[in-house]
Wavefront OBJ file of the C-alpha trace (Angstrom):
o trace
v 101.728 90.624 81.624
v 97.997 90.171 81.069
v 96.010 90.200 84.311
v 93.229 87.743 85.143
v 89.822 88.297 86.761
v 87.391 85.688 88.073
v 83.768 86.889 88.117
v 80.851 84.995 89.653
v 77.323 85.097 88.259
v 78.163 86.004 84.659
v 75.224 84.372 82.869
v 73.367 87.687 82.590
v 72.990 91.228 83.903
v 75.797 92.967 85.748
v 78.040 89.896 85.738
v 77.874 89.358 81.991
v 78.395 93.080 81.316
v 81.382 93.093 83.676
v 82.975 90.073 82.006
v 82.573 91.728 78.591
v 84.038 94.979 79.931
v 87.190 93.279 81.243
v 87.563 91.376 77.985
v 87.353 94.653 76.060
v 90.198 95.994 78.207
v 92.483 93.088 77.298
v 92.154 91.029 80.474
v 91.987 87.270 80.862
v 88.470 86.509 82.119
v 87.213 83.522 84.092
v 83.460 83.914 83.598
v 81.735 81.618 86.064
v 78.120 80.543 86.456
v 76.220 77.558 87.782
v 75.427 76.223 84.297
v 78.210 77.288 81.881
v 77.230 78.556 78.432
v 80.289 79.671 76.408
v 77.983 80.905 73.629
v 76.876 83.833 75.804
v 80.019 85.781 74.904
v 80.023 85.507 71.116
v 83.297 84.924 69.271
v 85.792 82.691 71.069
v 89.011 84.111 72.465
v 91.895 82.479 74.298
v 91.537 85.126 76.997
v 88.116 83.784 78.074
v 87.273 80.642 80.010
v 83.673 79.929 81.002
v 83.636 77.746 84.113
v 81.040 76.153 86.410
v 80.908 77.744 89.852
v 78.160 77.527 92.464
v 78.982 79.892 95.330
v 76.984 77.693 97.739
v 79.253 74.689 97.032
v 82.809 74.868 98.406
v 84.094 72.100 96.118
v 82.764 74.006 93.112
v 84.526 77.188 94.272
v 87.843 75.406 94.850
v 87.657 73.649 91.478
v 86.998 76.896 89.573
v 89.905 78.671 91.267
v 92.259 75.756 90.600
v 91.218 75.595 86.930
v 91.618 79.357 86.574
v 95.136 79.325 88.044
v 96.067 76.373 85.842
v 94.820 78.207 82.756
v 96.329 81.663 83.337
v 98.931 81.233 86.096
v 97.254 83.515 88.643
v 93.975 85.195 89.559
v 94.611 88.888 90.161
v 91.022 89.984 90.838
v 87.965 88.253 92.297
v 84.583 89.864 91.595
v 81.766 88.512 93.741
v 78.712 89.366 91.668
v 76.447 86.302 91.985
v 73.310 87.119 93.923
v 69.609 86.561 94.510
v 67.200 89.487 94.304
v 64.030 89.468 96.375
v 61.306 91.782 97.621
v 59.004 90.635 100.398
v 57.134 91.543 103.553
v 59.137 90.223 106.503
v 56.286 88.509 108.329
v 55.385 86.556 105.170
v 58.936 85.442 104.335
v 59.609 81.794 105.277
v 62.791 80.881 107.088
v 63.833 78.649 104.185
v 63.604 81.585 101.770
v 65.659 83.817 104.056
v 68.331 81.141 104.346
v 68.403 80.645 100.578
v 69.063 84.366 100.039
v 71.820 84.429 102.640
v 73.461 81.248 101.313
v 74.140 82.962 97.980
v 74.343 86.679 98.772
v 76.306 86.441 102.014
v 77.819 83.049 102.796
v 78.748 82.551 99.130
v 80.807 85.753 99.244
v 82.496 84.649 102.460
v 83.351 81.278 100.909
v 84.869 82.606 97.683
v 86.932 85.159 99.603
v 88.282 82.543 101.996
v 89.188 80.346 99.037
v 91.022 83.028 97.022
v 92.879 84.846 99.815
v 95.637 82.195 100.302
v 96.284 82.245 96.548
v 96.543 86.054 96.524
v 98.850 86.067 99.557
v 101.174 83.576 97.881
v 101.384 85.690 94.730
v 101.959 88.886 96.721
v 98.725 90.796 96.104
v 95.341 91.026 94.448
v 91.946 92.711 94.502
v 88.599 91.498 95.835
v 85.526 93.403 94.616
v 82.241 92.528 96.304
v 79.101 93.745 94.552
v 76.369 94.726 97.003
v 73.532 97.199 96.389
v 72.470 100.802 96.830
v 70.014 99.512 99.421
v 72.990 99.188 101.775
v 73.330 102.981 101.535
v 69.658 103.891 101.755
v 67.551 100.961 102.959
v 64.119 100.898 101.360
v 60.961 99.040 102.346
v 60.077 95.578 101.005
v 63.721 94.449 100.858
v 64.545 93.798 104.515
v 65.917 90.286 103.924
v 67.796 91.231 100.755
v 69.217 94.382 102.394
v 70.329 92.393 105.433
v 72.185 89.906 103.228
v 73.989 92.729 101.414
v 74.655 94.871 104.515
v 76.437 91.878 106.034
v 78.776 91.850 103.026
v 79.455 95.569 103.493
v 80.650 95.055 107.064
v 82.569 91.942 106.097
v 84.371 93.714 103.253
v 85.365 96.756 105.280
v 86.834 94.562 108.013
v 88.524 92.366 105.402
v 90.135 95.419 103.806
v 91.992 96.156 107.040
v 93.069 92.517 107.476
v 94.496 92.178 103.980
v 96.138 95.559 103.420
v 99.475 94.358 104.758
v 99.560 91.577 102.139
v 99.045 93.923 99.191
v 95.423 92.814 98.761
v 92.652 95.413 98.429
v 89.019 94.599 99.261
v 86.418 96.956 97.812
v 82.674 97.377 97.375
v 80.583 98.270 94.324
v 77.061 99.434 95.172
v 74.779 99.271 92.110
v 71.502 101.104 91.960
v 68.240 99.578 90.829
v 68.110 98.170 87.297
v 64.492 97.326 86.389
v 65.449 95.682 83.088
v 67.891 93.067 84.376
v 67.077 89.378 84.747
v 68.215 89.760 88.381
v 65.227 92.057 88.982
v 62.929 89.730 87.058
v 64.016 86.804 89.229
v 63.303 88.910 92.299
v 59.787 89.597 91.017
v 59.178 85.852 90.634
v 60.199 85.304 94.229
v 57.644 87.861 95.422
v 54.765 85.460 94.760
v 53.076 84.735 98.090
v 55.376 87.085 100.007
v 53.173 90.218 99.787
v 50.139 89.849 102.135
v 46.995 91.724 101.158
v 46.997 93.623 104.468
v 50.017 95.499 103.125
v 48.482 96.056 99.700
v 48.069 99.834 99.857
v 51.585 100.327 101.209
v 53.109 98.032 98.583
v 51.339 99.832 95.746
v 52.452 103.175 97.164
v 56.090 102.022 97.249
v 56.005 100.709 93.695
v 54.408 103.931 92.507
v 57.102 106.027 94.131
v 59.852 103.849 92.649
v 58.329 104.435 89.217
v 58.725 108.186 89.786
v 62.217 108.125 91.242
v 63.994 111.523 91.140
v 66.942 110.241 89.063
v 67.558 107.742 86.285
v 68.123 104.177 87.362
v 71.329 102.201 87.045
v 72.577 100.705 83.770
v 74.621 97.523 83.439
v 77.488 99.391 81.753
v 77.758 101.730 84.771
v 78.180 98.774 87.109
v 80.789 97.171 84.846
v 82.787 100.404 84.759
v 82.565 100.812 88.556
v 83.792 97.243 89.065
v 86.699 97.852 86.693
v 87.653 101.012 88.568
v 87.461 99.225 91.913
v 89.654 96.450 90.514
v 92.328 98.696 89.031
v 92.524 102.028 90.865
v 95.079 102.785 93.537
v 94.194 104.831 96.576
v 92.110 104.314 99.709
v 88.560 104.324 98.272
v 86.442 101.469 99.648
v 82.953 102.082 98.213
v 82.019 102.701 94.574
v 78.342 103.662 94.088
v 77.235 102.790 90.547
v 74.447 104.597 88.722
v 72.817 107.983 89.343
v 70.292 106.602 91.837
v 73.021 105.003 93.953
v 75.131 108.165 93.842
v 72.114 110.240 94.929
v 71.558 107.973 97.921
v 75.263 108.106 98.821
v 75.215 111.892 98.762
v 72.057 111.975 100.872
v 73.377 109.442 103.376
v 76.962 110.553 103.765
v 76.770 114.312 103.132
v 73.757 115.280 105.239
v 72.608 114.808 108.817
v 70.863 111.647 109.986
v 67.746 113.710 110.651
v 67.719 115.089 107.100
v 68.425 111.692 105.559
v 65.637 109.910 107.474
v 63.221 112.742 106.747
v 63.833 112.455 103.015
v 63.498 108.665 103.077
v 60.208 108.855 104.990
v 58.917 111.374 102.476
v 59.784 108.915 99.746
v 58.675 105.619 101.278
v 56.736 106.238 104.470
v 53.010 105.481 104.754
v 50.621 107.970 103.238
v 49.331 110.495 105.817
v 45.936 109.712 107.271
v 43.040 111.801 105.839
l 1 2 3 4 5 6 7 8 9 10 11 12 13 14 15 16 17 18 19 20 21 22 23 24 25 26 27 28 29 30 31 32 33 34 35 36 37 38 39 40 41 42 43 44 45 46 47 48 49 50 51 52 53 54 55 56 57 58 59 60 61 62 63 64 65 66 67 68 69 70 71 72 73 74 75 76 77 78 79 80 81 82 83 84 85 86 87 88 89 90 91 92 93 94 95 96 97 98 99 100 101 102 103 104 105 106 107 108 109 110 111 112 113 114 115 116 117 118 119 120 121 122 123 124 125 126 127 128 129 130 131 132 133 134 135 136 137 138 139 140 141 142 143 144 145 146 147 148 149 150 151 152 153 154 155 156 157 158 159 160 161 162 163 164 165 166 167 168 169 170 171 172 173 174 175 176 177 178 179 180 181 182 183 184 185 186 187 188 189 190 191 192 193 194 195 196 197 198 199 200 201 202 203 204 205 206 207 208 209 210 211 212 213 214 215 216 217 218 219 220 221 222 223 224 225 226 227 228 229 230 231 232 233 234 235 236 237 238 239 240 241 242 243 244 245 246 247 248 249 250 251 252 253 254 255 256 257 258 259 260 261 262 263 264 265 266 267 268 269 270 271 272 273 274 275 276
């Protein structure tokens, strides 16, 4: 029997690549986005439905799930990929902007999970894959609000995994590295306008310069799609799936070394330049 996946935020970037990856593996795909565009995926196939879904609107979430179940009989996997990228200095970030980031990145994930769990319990199992970020492994400067929104999902997902195990439902995390070429990153750059005070100018330029000379390659969309597919299909106890060489480097540094060594390396990378 062909399995079905519902993926949020599939209009571009990781979400679109993930939808295409599942399609290539023979799955039924519910590709959701706020403004549906079926033409994004080329030739039509009966295994693909492009649906409207706004993760900040509960009625939109419920309608997409109901339409997906009506179309394919069940939803075996939920992939929470929709998100807002943002870099900013904390003191310059308005409360409204912080709330907007959390509404999508955090509360949207909570809402889609709450909506799909009863369906998965009734059908006797399923998988929930929440896409976070490598910044939850190694938190970097300029992304305090974004990191907070994604770290909340990490804690939520780990706790959820324990709650759902007895129902045959696995909850897992995919932690992509940085992808400078994605529209997600471009949208984050747009949001930076007015959020980078000149008093921090030297520090900001230093951080951007160090990111440009990162010690590994950055993440590619295909690596995230493959990690999501593995998280959705593999058996075993693994909870976290770092995606991309930069994310894997951070995971090794964070989880395989001492706290002192980890913080020392991060300060070398992103701390303020030493005084002359």
